[in-house]
C-alpha positions in Angstrom: 53.6 95.3 120.5 54.1 91.2 119.5 52.6 88.9 117.0 49.7 87.6 119.6 48.4 92.1 120.0 48.4 93.0 116.7 46.6 89.8 116.1 44.1 91.0 118.8 44.0 94.4 117.5 42.8 93.2 114.4 40.2 90.4 115.4 38.2 93.8 117.0 39.2 96.2 114.2 37.3 93.9 112.2 34.1 93.4 115.2 33.7 97.2 115.0 34.3 97.8 111.3 33.3 95.8 108.6 35.3 93.6 106.4 34.3 96.3 103.5 35.9 99.9 106.0 39.4 98.1 106.8 41.5 98.6 103.4 40.1 102.2 103.6 40.8 102.2 107.6 44.2 101.2 107.1 45.2 103.4 104.2 44.0 106.6 106.0 46.0 105.6 109.4 48.4 104.9 107.0 48.5 108.4 105.4 47.9 109.9 108.2 50.7 108.1 110.5 52.9 109.4 107.5 52.1 112.4 107.1 52.7 112.9 111.7 56.7 111.6 110.3 57.1 114.2 107.9 55.7 116.8 110.2 58.4 115.9 113.1 60.4 115.9 110.9 61.0 119.2 110.0 60.6 120.0 113.6 63.5 118.6 114.0 65.3 119.8 110.8 64.1 123.5 112.2 65.5 123.4 115.2 68.2 121.7 114.8 69.6 124.8 112.1 67.9 127.2 114.6 71.1 125.6 117.2 73.7 125.5 114.8 73.5 129.0 113.7 72.7 130.0 117.6 76.2 128.2 117.8 77.9 130.0 114.8 77.2 133.5 116.2 78.1 132.8 119.5 81.0 131.9 118.0 81.9 134.9 115.7 80.7 137.4 118.7 83.5 135.4 120.9 86.2 135.6 118.2 85.0 139.1 117.8 85.5 140.2 121.7 89.1 137.9 121.2 89.8 140.4 118.4 89.2 143.4 119.5 90.8 142.1 123.0 94.3 141.5 121.1 93.5 144.3 118.6 92.7 147.4 121.9 96.0 150.1 122.2 97.4 149.5 125.7 97.8 152.4 128.0 101.6 152.2 127.1 103.5 153.9 125.2 105.5 151.3 122.0 107.4 154.0 121.4 108.3 155.2 124.9 110.5 152.6 126.5 113.4 154.6 128.3 112.5 157.7 129.9 115.0 160.3 130.8 115.3 161.4 134.8 116.5 165.0 135.6 
C-alpha cells in the first residue's frame, strides 16, 4: 500500500472509531499481527525440521541398502576357483 492509501485507511479509522480508541485498537492489532508472525515462523520451522528428518531417514535407508548389497554373500565361493575335471 502506498502513502495515500494508508492515509485513507487512517481517515476511515478516525471516522469509525473515536480518537480515544485508536491507540488501543492499534496496540491490539499490533499484538495480533506479532502473534500471527510468531505462529507462522513456528509452523515453518516445524515443517522444515520434519522435512530434514525425512531426508536423513531416506539417506540412511539408502546407505543401509547399499551396505547390505555390498556385504551380501555371493553364490560363488571365493575358495573354489579351480575345478578338477575327470
